DOLOVEX-592757 format. One line per field, with one value per residue: residue in one letter; residue number from 1; z, x, y of N, C-alpha, C in turn. Coordinates in Angstrom, 1 decimal. Layout:
residues N
drentor = [a_...]
keba = [NUM_...]
nw = [Z_...]
nu = [X_...]
nv = [Y_...]
caw = [Z_...]
cau = [X_...]
cav = [Y_...]
cw = [Z_...]
cu = [X_...]
cv = [Y_...]
//
This chain:
residues 215
drentor = [m_n_n_d_p_y_l_q_p_g_k_f_v_d_s_d_h_p_r_v_v_h_f_a_a_e_h_a_r_g_a_s_d_l_e_r_a_v_a_l_y_y_a_v_r_d_a_v_r_y_n_p_f_q_n_f_l_v_d_a_s_y_r_g_s_v_c_l_e_r_g_h_g_w_c_v_p_k_a_a_l_l_a_a_c_v_r_a_s_g_i_p_a_r_v_g_y_a_d_v_k_n_h_l_t_s_p_a_l_t_e_r_m_g_t_d_l_f_a_f_h_g_y_a_e_l_l_l_e_g_k_w_v_k_a_t_p_a_f_n_i_e_m_c_r_r_f_r_v_k_a_l_e_f_d_g_r_n_d_s_i_f_h_a_f_d_q_d_e_r_r_h_m_e_y_l_r_d_r_g_n_y_a_d_v_p_v_e_e_i_k_r_v_f_g_e_i_y_p_k_f_y_n_l_g_p_d_a_a_k_e_q_f_a_a]
keba = [1_2_3_4_5_6_7_8_9_10_11_12_13_14_15_16_17_18_19_20_21_22_23_24_25_26_27_28_29_30_31_32_33_34_35_36_37_38_39_40_41_42_43_44_45_46_47_48_49_50_51_52_53_54_55_56_57_58_59_60_61_62_63_64_65_66_67_68_69_70_71_72_73_74_75_76_77_78_79_80_81_82_83_84_85_86_87_88_89_90_91_92_93_94_95_96_97_98_99_100_101_102_103_104_105_106_107_108_109_110_111_112_113_114_115_116_117_118_119_120_121_122_123_124_125_126_127_128_129_130_131_132_133_134_135_136_137_138_139_140_141_142_143_144_145_146_147_148_149_150_151_152_153_154_155_156_157_158_159_160_161_162_163_164_165_166_167_168_169_170_171_172_173_174_175_176_177_178_179_180_181_182_183_184_185_186_187_188_189_190_191_192_193_194_195_196_197_198_199_200_201_202_203_204_205_206_207_208_209_210_211_212_213_214_215]
nw = [4.0_3.8_0.9_0.1_-0.6_1.4_3.8_3.9_5.3_4.5_3.4_4.4_5.6_7.6_9.1_10.4_12.1_15.1_17.3_16.1_16.1_18.7_19.8_18.7_19.6_22.3_22.3_20.5_21.3_21.5_20.6_17.9_14.6_13.8_15.8_17.5_15.3_15.5_18.1_17.9_16.0_17.4_19.5_17.5_16.6_18.7_20.7_19.1_18.6_16.2_14.1_11.3_10.2_9.2_8.2_4.9_3.5_3.7_3.8_6.3_7.5_6.5_7.2_9.4_11.8_12.6_13.3_15.7_17.2_17.5_18.7_17.5_14.4_10.6_8.8_6.8_7.7_9.9_9.1_7.7_10.2_11.4_9.2_9.3_11.8_12.0_10.1_11.4_13.2_11.7_10.1_6.8_5.2_3.9_2.4_1.8_-0.6_-0.7_-2.1_-0.2_0.8_3.5_5.0_7.3_8.3_9.7_9.8_9.7_9.1_6.3_5.1_5.1_3.7_1.3_0.4_1.2_0.0_0.9_-0.2_-1.1_1.1_3.6_4.7_6.2_5.0_5.6_5.8_6.4_7.8_5.1_3.5_2.4_4.3_5.0_7.4_9.0_10.9_11.6_13.4_16.6_20.0_21.7_19.8_18.3_19.9_21.1_19.0_17.9_16.0_14.9_16.4_14.9_14.7_14.5_13.6_12.3_10.3_8.7_6.7_8.1_7.5_7.2_8.9_7.1_8.4_11.1_14.9_15.4_13.5_11.1_7.8_7.1_6.3_2.8_0.3_-2.7_-4.6_-5.6_-4.5_-5.0_-3.6_-2.2_-1.7_-0.2_1.2_-1.0_-1.6_-3.4_-5.1_-3.8_-3.2_-5.1_-5.9_-3.8_-3.9_-6.3_-5.8_-3.0_-2.9_-0.8_1.5_1.4_1.4_4.5_6.1_8.2_11.1_11.1_12.4_15.3_15.2_16.9_16.2_17.2_18.9]
nu = [22.9_19.7_18.4_15.6_14.0_12.0_12.6_15.2_17.4_16.2_16.9_15.5_13.0_14.9_15.6_17.9_18.7_19.8_18.1_15.8_16.3_15.9_13.7_12.0_12.8_11.7_9.2_8.0_6.3_4.7_4.1_3.8_4.5_2.4_1.2_3.3_3.7_1.0_1.5_3.8_2.5_0.7_2.5_3.5_1.7_0.9_3.1_4.5_3.3_1.2_1.8_1.5_2.9_5.8_9.2_9.0_11.1_13.7_15.3_15.4_12.6_11.1_11.8_11.6_13.3_13.9_11.9_11.0_12.6_12.2_9.6_7.3_5.3_4.8_2.0_3.8_6.7_5.5_4.8_6.7_8.5_7.0_6.9_9.8_10.1_8.9_10.3_13.0_12.2_12.2_10.2_8.5_7.9_6.7_6.0_3.2_0.7_-1.8_-3.8_-6.0_-9.0_-9.7_-12.4_-12.9_-10.9_-9.0_-10.0_-7.9_-5.7_-6.5_-6.3_-3.4_-2.5_-4.0_-5.8_-8.1_-7.1_-5.1_-2.1_-0.2_-0.5_0.5_0.7_1.5_2.3_2.0_3.5_1.9_0.7_0.9_-0.1_-0.5_-1.1_-3.0_-1.7_-2.3_-0.7_-1.0_-2.5_-2.2_-3.5_-4.4_-5.1_-6.9_-9.5_-9.5_-10.1_-12.5_-12.2_-12.6_-10.3_-7.8_-7.8_-6.2_-5.7_-4.1_-4.9_-6.8_-7.0_-6.4_-7.5_-8.3_-11.2_-14.5_-16.4_-16.6_-16.9_-19.3_-20.7_-20.1_-19.0_-15.7_-13.1_-12.1_-10.9_-9.0_-7.1_-4.6_-1.5_0.3_2.8_6.1_9.3_11.1_10.5_9.5_10.9_12.1_9.8_7.7_7.9_8.3_5.6_4.3_5.3_4.2_1.4_1.0_2.3_2.8_2.5_4.3_6.6_7.2_9.8_12.5_11.2_9.1_8.0_7.6_5.1_1.9_0.1_-2.0_-3.1]
nv = [-7.7_-6.5_-6.1_-5.1_-1.9_-1.1_-1.7_-0.4_2.2_5.7_8.8_10.6_9.2_7.8_5.6_4.6_6.4_7.0_8.3_7.7_4.8_4.2_5.5_3.6_0.8_1.4_1.5_-0.2_-2.5_-5.9_-9.2_-9.8_-8.8_-7.2_-6.3_-4.6_-2.8_-1.5_-0.4_1.2_3.3_4.9_5.6_7.4_9.0_10.5_11.3_13.2_16.7_17.8_20.3_22.6_24.6_25.5_25.6_25.1_25.3_24.1_21.1_19.5_19.8_17.8_15.4_12.4_12.0_14.5_15.8_14.2_14.8_17.7_17.1_17.9_18.1_18.2_16.5_15.2_14.2_13.2_10.8_9.7_9.3_7.3_5.2_4.9_4.3_1.7_0.2_0.1_-1.7_-4.0_-4.4_-4.0_-0.6_2.4_5.5_7.2_9.5_12.3_14.1_16.5_17.5_19.9_20.6_21.4_23.2_25.7_29.5_31.3_29.2_28.8_31.7_31.9_29.8_30.5_28.2_25.8_23.2_20.7_19.7_16.5_15.4_13.3_10.0_6.9_3.7_0.1_-2.8_-5.6_-8.5_-9.6_-7.8_-4.1_-1.8_1.2_4.2_6.8_9.1_11.8_13.8_14.4_13.0_15.4_17.6_16.4_15.9_18.6_19.8_18.6_16.5_13.2_11.2_9.5_6.0_2.7_-0.2_-2.4_-3.8_-2.7_0.1_3.1_6.4_9.5_10.8_11.2_13.1_15.3_14.7_16.1_15.8_17.1_17.9_16.9_15.8_15.3_13.5_14.0_13.2_10.6_10.4_8.4_5.9_6.0_4.8_6.8_10.3_12.3_15.0_16.8_17.1_17.7_20.1_21.5_21.2_22.7_25.2_25.9_26.0_27.4_29.8_32.0_30.5_28.3_29.8_30.6_30.9_30.8_31.2_29.8_27.9_28.6_29.4_28.6_26.1_24.9_27.3]
caw = [4.0_2.8_-0.4_0.1_-0.3_2.2_4.9_4.1_5.9_3.6_3.6_5.2_6.3_8.7_10.3_10.9_13.4_16.7_18.3_15.5_16.4_20.2_20.0_17.9_20.5_23.4_21.8_19.9_22.0_21.2_20.4_16.2_13.8_13.6_17.5_17.4_14.2_16.3_18.9_17.2_15.2_18.6_20.0_17.0_16.5_20.1_21.0_18.4_18.3_14.8_13.7_9.9_10.4_9.2_7.0_3.7_2.4_4.1_4.2_7.6_7.5_5.9_7.8_10.2_12.8_13.1_14.2_16.7_18.2_17.6_19.1_16.5_12.9_9.9_8.4_5.8_8.3_10.5_8.1_7.6_11.2_11.8_8.2_10.0_13.0_11.4_9.5_12.3_13.8_10.8_9.1_5.9_5.4_2.9_2.3_0.5_-0.4_-1.4_-2.0_0.5_1.2_4.7_5.2_8.7_8.5_10.4_8.5_9.6_8.1_5.0_4.7_4.7_2.4_0.0_0.1_1.9_-0.3_1.0_-1.5_-0.7_2.5_4.1_5.4_5.8_4.6_6.4_5.3_7.6_7.3_3.7_2.6_2.5_5.1_5.5_8.6_9.3_12.2_11.6_14.4_17.8_20.2_21.9_18.8_18.1_21.1_21.2_17.6_18.3_15.0_15.2_16.4_13.8_15.2_13.6_14.4_11.6_9.5_8.1_6.6_8.7_6.8_7.7_8.6_6.5_9.2_12.7_15.8_15.4_12.1_10.0_7.0_7.4_5.1_1.4_-0.5_-4.1_-5.6_-5.0_-5.4_-5.0_-2.4_-2.5_-0.6_0.6_0.8_-2.8_-1.3_-4.7_-5.9_-2.8_-2.7_-6.6_-5.9_-2.5_-4.3_-7.1_-5.0_-1.9_-2.8_0.4_2.8_1.1_2.2_5.8_6.4_9.3_12.0_10.6_13.3_16.3_15.7_17.1_15.4_18.7_19.2]
cau = [22.3_18.4_17.9_14.2_14.0_10.9_13.5_16.7_17.1_16.4_17.4_14.1_12.5_16.3_15.3_18.7_19.5_20.1_16.9_14.8_16.2_15.7_12.5_11.2_13.0_11.7_7.5_7.4_5.6_4.0_4.5_3.7_4.7_1.3_1.3_4.4_3.3_-0.1_2.0_4.4_1.6_0.0_3.5_4.2_0.9_0.8_4.2_4.6_2.6_0.9_2.2_1.6_3.9_7.2_10.2_9.3_12.2_14.7_15.1_15.1_11.3_10.3_12.8_11.2_14.1_13.8_10.2_11.1_13.8_11.6_8.5_6.6_5.7_3.6_1.8_5.0_7.3_5.1_4.5_8.4_9.0_6.1_7.7_11.2_10.6_8.4_11.2_13.7_11.6_12.0_8.9_8.6_7.1_6.5_5.1_2.2_0.3_-2.8_-4.4_-7.4_-9.7_-10.4_-13.9_-12.8_-9.2_-8.9_-10.1_-6.5_-4.9_-6.8_-6.1_-2.3_-2.4_-4.8_-7.3_-8.3_-6.4_-3.5_-1.5_0.6_-1.0_1.3_0.5_2.7_1.7_2.8_3.1_1.3_0.0_1.0_-0.9_0.0_-2.2_-2.5_-1.8_-2.3_-0.4_-0.7_-3.4_-2.2_-5.1_-4.8_-5.6_-8.3_-10.1_-9.4_-10.8_-13.6_-12.4_-12.4_-8.9_-7.5_-7.5_-5.4_-5.8_-3.1_-5.6_-7.6_-6.9_-6.5_-7.5_-9.1_-12.9_-15.5_-17.1_-16.1_-17.9_-20.4_-21.1_-19.6_-17.8_-14.1_-11.9_-12.3_-9.6_-9.4_-6.4_-3.8_-0.2_1.1_3.7_7.4_10.3_11.3_9.9_9.8_10.9_11.8_8.4_6.6_8.8_7.8_4.0_4.0_5.8_3.2_-0.1_1.2_3.4_3.1_2.4_5.4_7.8_7.3_10.8_13.1_10.6_7.5_7.4_7.5_3.8_1.3_-1.3_-3.5_-3.6]
cav = [-7.1_-6.7_-4.9_-4.5_-0.4_-0.4_-2.2_0.2_3.4_6.5_9.8_11.0_7.8_7.4_4.3_4.0_7.3_6.6_8.8_6.5_3.3_4.2_5.3_2.3_-0.1_1.7_1.6_-1.4_-3.3_-6.9_-10.4_-9.9_-7.5_-6.3_-5.6_-3.9_-1.7_-1.0_0.1_2.4_4.0_5.5_6.5_8.4_10.2_11.4_12.0_14.3_17.1_18.3_21.5_22.8_25.7_24.7_25.9_24.4_25.5_23.0_19.4_19.1_19.9_16.6_14.2_11.9_12.1_16.0_16.2_13.2_15.4_18.8_17.2_18.4_18.1_17.8_14.9_14.3_14.0_12.3_9.7_9.5_8.6_6.0_4.4_4.9_3.2_0.3_-0.5_-0.1_-2.7_-4.9_-4.4_-3.1_0.4_2.9_6.9_7.4_10.9_12.0_15.7_16.6_19.1_19.7_21.3_21.9_24.0_27.2_30.6_31.9_28.5_28.9_32.4_32.1_29.0_30.7_27.5_24.7_22.3_20.3_18.7_15.9_15.1_12.3_8.9_5.7_2.3_-0.6_-4.0_-6.5_-9.9_-10.0_-6.8_-2.9_-1.2_2.6_4.2_8.1_9.4_13.4_14.6_14.0_13.0_16.0_18.3_16.0_16.4_20.0_20.3_17.8_15.8_12.3_10.6_8.2_4.7_1.9_-2.4_-2.8_-4.4_-1.8_1.4_4.8_7.6_10.8_10.7_12.4_14.0_15.0_14.0_17.0_15.5_18.5_17.6_17.2_15.6_15.1_13.0_14.2_12.8_9.8_10.9_7.6_5.9_5.5_4.6_7.6_11.2_12.8_16.1_17.8_16.8_18.4_21.6_22.1_21.7_23.7_26.6_26.6_26.4_28.1_30.9_32.7_29.6_28.0_31.0_30.8_31.1_29.7_31.2_29.4_26.8_29.2_29.6_27.7_25.5_24.8_28.8]
cw = [3.3_1.9_-0.5_0.1_1.0_3.4_4.9_4.5_4.7_4.1_4.5_5.8_7.0_9.7_10.6_12.1_14.6_17.5_17.7_16.3_18.1_20.6_20.0_18.9_22.0_23.2_21.3_20.7_21.4_20.7_18.6_15.8_14.0_15.2_17.5_16.8_14.9_17.4_18.6_16.7_16.5_19.2_18.9_16.6_17.6_20.7_20.0_18.1_16.8_14.8_12.2_9.6_10.5_8.1_6.0_2.8_2.3_4.3_5.1_8.0_7.2_6.6_9.3_12.0_13.3_13.6_15.0_17.6_18.5_18.7_18.7_15.2_12.1_9.4_7.6_6.9_9.7_10.2_8.4_8.9_11.5_10.5_8.7_11.1_12.9_10.8_10.4_13.5_12.9_9.7_8.0_5.8_4.4_2.7_1.3_0.8_-1.3_-1.1_-1.2_0.6_2.8_4.7_6.7_9.4_8.9_9.4_8.6_8.8_6.8_4.6_4.4_3.7_0.9_-0.2_1.2_1.2_0.3_0.3_-0.7_1.0_2.8_4.7_5.3_5.7_5.3_6.1_6.1_7.4_5.9_3.1_3.3_3.2_5.4_7.0_8.7_10.5_13.1_13.0_15.7_18.7_20.8_21.0_18.7_19.0_21.4_20.0_17.4_16.6_15.4_14.9_15.7_14.8_14.5_14.4_13.3_10.4_8.4_7.9_7.7_8.0_7.7_7.4_7.6_7.0_10.9_13.6_16.0_14.0_10.6_9.2_7.1_6.4_3.8_0.9_-2.2_-4.8_-4.9_-5.8_-5.6_-4.0_-3.6_-1.1_0.4_0.4_-0.5_-2.5_-2.3_-5.1_-4.9_-2.8_-4.1_-6.2_-4.7_-3.4_-5.3_-6.8_-4.0_-1.6_-1.7_1.7_2.7_1.7_3.4_6.3_7.6_10.7_12.0_11.9_14.8_16.7_16.1_16.7_16.0_19.0_17.9]
cu = [20.8_18.6_16.6_14.2_12.7_11.4_15.0_15.9_16.9_16.6_16.5_13.2_13.9_15.3_16.7_19.2_18.8_18.6_15.7_15.0_15.6_14.2_11.2_11.6_12.2_9.7_7.0_7.3_4.8_4.4_4.7_4.2_3.5_0.9_1.9_4.4_2.4_0.6_2.8_3.6_1.3_1.3_3.7_3.3_0.7_1.8_5.0_3.4_2.3_0.5_2.1_2.5_5.4_8.0_10.2_10.2_13.5_14.4_14.6_13.8_10.6_10.9_12.0_12.0_14.2_12.7_10.1_11.8_12.8_10.2_7.5_6.6_4.5_3.1_2.9_5.9_6.9_5.4_6.0_8.5_8.1_6.5_9.1_11.2_9.7_9.5_12.1_13.4_11.8_10.8_8.7_7.7_7.6_5.6_4.1_1.7_-1.0_-3.1_-5.6_-8.0_-9.9_-11.3_-13.8_-11.7_-9.6_-9.2_-8.6_-5.4_-5.1_-6.2_-4.4_-2.1_-3.1_-5.9_-7.2_-8.1_-5.3_-3.2_-0.6_0.6_-0.1_0.7_1.5_1.7_2.9_2.5_3.0_0.8_-0.1_0.2_-0.5_-1.3_-1.8_-2.7_-1.2_-1.8_-0.5_-1.0_-3.1_-3.4_-5.6_-5.8_-7.0_-9.7_-10.5_-10.6_-12.1_-13.4_-12.0_-11.2_-8.8_-7.3_-6.7_-5.3_-4.8_-3.6_-6.5_-7.2_-7.2_-6.4_-8.3_-10.3_-13.5_-16.0_-16.3_-17.3_-19.3_-21.2_-20.8_-18.7_-16.7_-13.2_-12.5_-11.2_-10.1_-8.5_-5.6_-2.4_1.0_1.8_4.9_7.9_11.0_10.5_10.2_10.1_11.1_10.4_7.1_7.0_8.4_6.3_3.5_4.2_4.7_1.9_-0.1_2.5_3.6_3.4_3.9_6.8_7.9_8.3_11.2_12.2_9.2_7.2_7.2_6.0_3.4_0.1_-2.3_-4.1_-4.5]
cv = [-6.9_-5.6_-4.4_-2.9_0.0_-1.0_-1.2_1.7_4.2_8.0_10.9_10.3_7.2_6.5_3.9_5.2_6.6_7.1_7.8_5.2_3.0_4.1_4.2_1.2_0.2_1.4_0.5_-2.6_-4.8_-8.0_-10.7_-8.9_-6.5_-5.8_-4.7_-2.7_-0.7_0.2_1.2_3.3_4.9_6.1_7.6_9.4_10.9_11.8_13.2_15.5_18.0_20.0_22.0_24.0_25.4_25.7_25.1_24.2_24.5_21.8_19.1_19.2_18.8_15.6_13.7_11.9_13.1_16.1_15.2_14.0_16.8_18.3_17.5_18.5_17.8_16.5_13.9_13.6_13.0_11.3_9.0_8.6_7.9_4.9_4.2_4.1_2.2_-0.5_-0.6_-1.4_-4.2_-5.2_-3.4_-1.8_1.2_4.2_6.8_9.0_10.9_13.4_15.2_17.5_18.9_21.1_21.9_23.2_25.5_28.4_31.3_30.9_29.1_30.0_32.6_31.2_29.1_29.5_26.4_23.2_22.0_19.1_18.3_15.8_13.4_10.9_7.6_4.5_0.9_-2.2_-5.0_-7.5_-9.9_-8.7_-5.5_-2.2_0.8_3.1_5.9_8.9_11.0_14.0_13.9_14.2_14.4_17.3_17.8_16.5_17.8_20.7_19.4_16.7_14.4_11.5_9.3_7.0_3.4_0.5_-2.8_-4.0_-3.7_-0.5_2.5_6.2_8.3_10.8_11.8_13.5_13.9_14.9_14.9_16.8_16.3_17.6_17.9_16.8_14.7_14.3_13.1_13.6_12.0_10.2_9.8_7.2_5.7_5.0_5.2_9.1_11.8_14.4_17.2_17.9_17.9_20.0_22.4_22.5_22.6_25.1_26.9_27.0_27.2_29.2_31.5_31.7_29.0_28.3_31.4_31.4_30.2_30.4_30.7_28.8_27.4_29.5_28.7_27.2_25.7_26.1_29.4]
//
């Protein structure tokens, strides 16, 4: 057994889950690790719809396989899913986090959160051609087109992180703080920070995901 923590299944980066294994095998197309990783990036980006309304109190909301099964999720489990799929394909992967300021977030979401600061924004980091490369699969293509934000592309060689400006040159995403990278999702730390920063949004409860972000 390979003891590399970036190849082993995690509780949230659950690369051994049957759904993840099947999804990875179905979408990992290409002759090289880089080509397979790029194909998996686009599969995760667009097969799972972005929805930030989640029950943040339960562990399931942070798990890669769960957002795959539900067909929607937010940045943290989508990054975990991408890392899981890449690991299932034999490529080392980890998850990373940053605090970002979204200058284009909707007034409704800002009101619910109480801020336009998104703490622990999640992305994946993949080991390709000898270096770690960031890949952010959070926003699916349909959502990007609807809100006129630039869809994130990924070539396996350059970091894919949120654009500073949207299609109309409005200020979009500003990276404020690096929170490091991990072999698995640091759920208890994320919950603690969310409880401090978003006391109302953090406690949306079990019916949170019934809300539709695109609406």
